[in-house]
C-alpha positions, 0 to 999 in steps of 0.5 A, spaced: 499 500 499 501 506 498 505 510 504 506 518 501 500 522 499 503 523 492 503 516 492 496 515 493 494 520 488 498 516 483 494 510 485 488 513 483 490 516 477 494 509 475 486 505 476 483 511 472 487 511 466 488 503 467 480 503 465 480 508 460 486 504 457 482 497 458 476 501 454 480 503 449 483 496 446 477 492 448 473 497 443 479 497 438 479 489 438 471 489 437 472 494 431 478 489 427 472 484 428 467 487 425 472 490 420 475 482 418 468 480 418 466 486 413 472 484 409 470 477 409 464 478 406 463 481 398 460 488 400 466 493 399 462 499 401 461 495 409 468 493 408 471 500 408 466 503 413 468 498 418 476 500 416 474 508 416 471 507 424 477 502 425 482 507 423 479 513 427 478 509 433 486 507 432 487 514 431 484 516 437 487 512 441 494 514 438 492 521 441 491 519 447 497 516 448 494 508 448 497 506 443 504 507 439 504 511 433 509 507 429 504 500 431 497 505 429 501 506 423 503 499 422 495 497 423 492 502 418 497 499 413 495 493 414 487 495 414 489 498 407 492 492 405 486 488 406 480 493 404 483 496 397 486 490 395 479 488 393 
């Protein structure tokens, strides 16, 4: 357990940020699953819409520091490769 006032505050902050990071990562995983389902189907418009939603969420996660910018760039490159290969 934290002994100092600053350590107690840091522990509170860590809990709050952990919850935010977990929610963001879960949302990214869900959007990626939806994208893979849409990409496997025949509808190109649905795949592009799912890709746009995933890329947007990835950019927001990068901006808030949940995902590293290079990891986000790599993920977006994979998405564009999948979607625009059709």
